[in-house]
C-alpha positions in Angstrom: 26.8 60.5 56.6 27.0 60.4 60.4 29.3 62.7 62.6 31.7 61.1 65.0 29.9 62.6 67.9 26.7 60.8 66.9 28.3 57.3 67.0 26.9 54.9 69.6 27.7 51.4 70.9 26.3 48.8 68.4 26.2 51.1 65.3 27.7 49.7 62.2 29.8 52.1 60.0 32.3 52.0 57.2 35.8 53.0 58.4 38.8 52.9 56.0 36.8 50.7 53.6 36.0 48.1 56.3 32.6 47.4 57.9 33.0 47.9 61.7 30.7 47.7 64.7 31.2 50.1 67.5 31.8 48.3 70.9 32.8 51.3 73.0 32.4 55.1 72.5 33.8 58.0 74.5 33.7 61.7 73.7 36.5 63.4 75.6 36.7 67.1 76.0 39.8 67.9 78.2 39.4 71.5 79.5 40.3 74.1 76.9 41.8 71.6 74.4 40.1 70.3 71.3 37.7 67.4 71.9 38.4 63.9 70.6 36.3 60.8 70.2 37.8 57.4 71.3 36.1 54.4 69.8 36.7 50.7 70.2 35.3 48.5 67.4 35.2 45.1 65.8 35.6 44.3 62.2 32.2 42.7 61.1 33.9 40.4 58.6 36.9 39.2 60.6 35.8 39.8 64.3 39.2 41.4 65.0 38.9 44.3 67.5 40.8 47.6 67.6 40.6 51.1 68.8 41.0 54.5 67.3 41.0 58.2 68.1 39.0 60.4 65.7 38.1 64.0 65.2 34.6 64.9 66.5 34.0 66.6 63.2 34.8 63.5 61.0 31.9 62.0 59.1 31.3 58.3 58.4 29.1 56.3 56.1 26.5 54.5 58.1 26.1 50.9 57.1 22.6 49.5 57.0 22.6 45.7 57.7 19.6 43.6 56.7 19.0 40.9 59.3 17.0 37.8 58.4 16.1 34.9 60.8 17.2 31.6 59.4 17.3 28.0 60.5 20.5 25.9 60.6 19.8 22.7 58.5 23.1 20.8 58.3 26.9 20.9 57.6 28.0 20.0 54.1 31.7 19.5 53.9 33.2 22.8 55.1 30.0 24.8 54.5 27.0 25.3 56.7 23.5 25.2 55.1 20.8 27.5 56.4 17.1 28.0 55.4 15.4 31.4 55.1 12.2 31.0 57.1 10.2 33.2 54.6 11.5 32.3 51.1 12.8 28.8 52.0 16.0 29.6 50.1 19.0 27.6 51.3 22.2 29.7 51.4 25.5 28.0 52.3 27.9 29.8 54.5 31.6 29.1 54.5 33.2 28.0 57.8 35.2 31.3 58.1 32.0 33.3 58.0 30.3 31.1 60.6 33.5 31.2 62.7 33.2 30.5 66.5 29.4 30.2 66.2 29.9 26.6 64.7 30.6 25.4 68.3 27.0 26.2 69.3 25.1 25.2 66.2 22.9 22.1 66.1 20.3 21.2 63.5 17.1 23.3 63.4 18.6 26.1 65.5 17.3 29.6 64.7 20.0 32.3 64.1 20.1 35.8 62.5 22.2 36.3 59.4 23.3 39.8 58.6 23.6 41.0 55.0 25.3 44.1 53.7 24.6 45.0 50.1 23.3 41.5 49.5 26.4 39.8 50.9 26.5 37.8 54.2 28.7 39.6 56.7 28.0 37.9 60.0 25.9 35.4 61.9 24.3 36.4 65.3 23.4 33.7 67.8 21.0 34.0 70.7 22.6 35.0 74.0 22.4 31.4 75.2 21.7 28.0 73.7 20.6 24.6 75.2 22.9 21.7 74.5 23.1 18.1 75.6 26.0 16.7 77.6 27.6 14.0 75.4 30.3 12.9 77.7 31.6 13.8 81.2 33.1 11.9 84.1 30.7 10.8 86.9 30.7 13.1 89.9 33.0 12.1 92.7 30.9 10.8 95.6 30.9 13.0 98.6 32.2 16.0 96.6 29.2 18.3 97.2 30.9 21.6 97.4 29.0 23.9 95.1 32.1 25.4 93.3 33.6 22.0 92.1 33.7 21.8 88.2 34.6 19.1 85.8 35.2 18.8 82.0 32.3 17.9 79.8 31.8 17.5 76.0 28.7 18.8 74.4 26.7 17.3 71.5 28.4 19.8 69.1 31.9 18.7 70.2 32.6 21.8 72.3 34.3 21.2 75.7 33.2 23.3 78.8 33.4 23.1 82.6 30.2 22.0 84.4 29.3 21.6 88.0 30.0 18.1 89.6 26.3 17.1 89.7 25.9 17.3 85.8 25.7 13.9 84.0 25.7 12.5 80.5 22.4 13.3 78.8 21.6 16.4 80.8 20.7 19.5 79.0 22.6 22.7 79.9 22.3 26.3 79.0 25.6 27.8 77.6 26.3 31.4 77.2 27.3 32.0 73.5 29.4 35.2 74.3 31.6 33.6 77.0 31.2 29.8 76.3 30.5 29.2 79.9 27.9 26.9 81.6 24.9 28.9 82.9 22.5 26.4 84.3 21.0 22.9 83.9 17.7 22.8 81.9 14.9 20.4 82.8 13.3 19.1 79.7 
């Protein structure tokens, strides 16, 4: 058990029967009043965020997540097939577990899969991934201002905004947290 004042950003606990990850923590002690702990969190299973005020003396069960590096192999119907790099087992994850990460996955990508009590609870992507531009309009000639962006479709089907000088076949680095273009990658 862990006290509310010992919670920190990134810690995973069980709150009201749900597995949550703390995204913001603040211990407030207003003068001569009783202190309170304000937390913001995300449900590990659904990704839904919320916030709550709790008593500093409350205790919570700390959840221990096992994280395994795995390789994405292919999509089979609605499921995504991964391979454990150590045991070579091939678990299938449902589309709702993979969630938004599906937009960034391509074959042979390395990801981390988190397990709680033997059950898959989430999938962690690297901070950025390199993807190839599948389609984009050619840049307008003479339009050399550095902040001009155009639509582009990536090899995974995801659509993003890229600078005017990016062309079909270019490799770009995309931030998996925001879904935004970071830079062009020379391969």
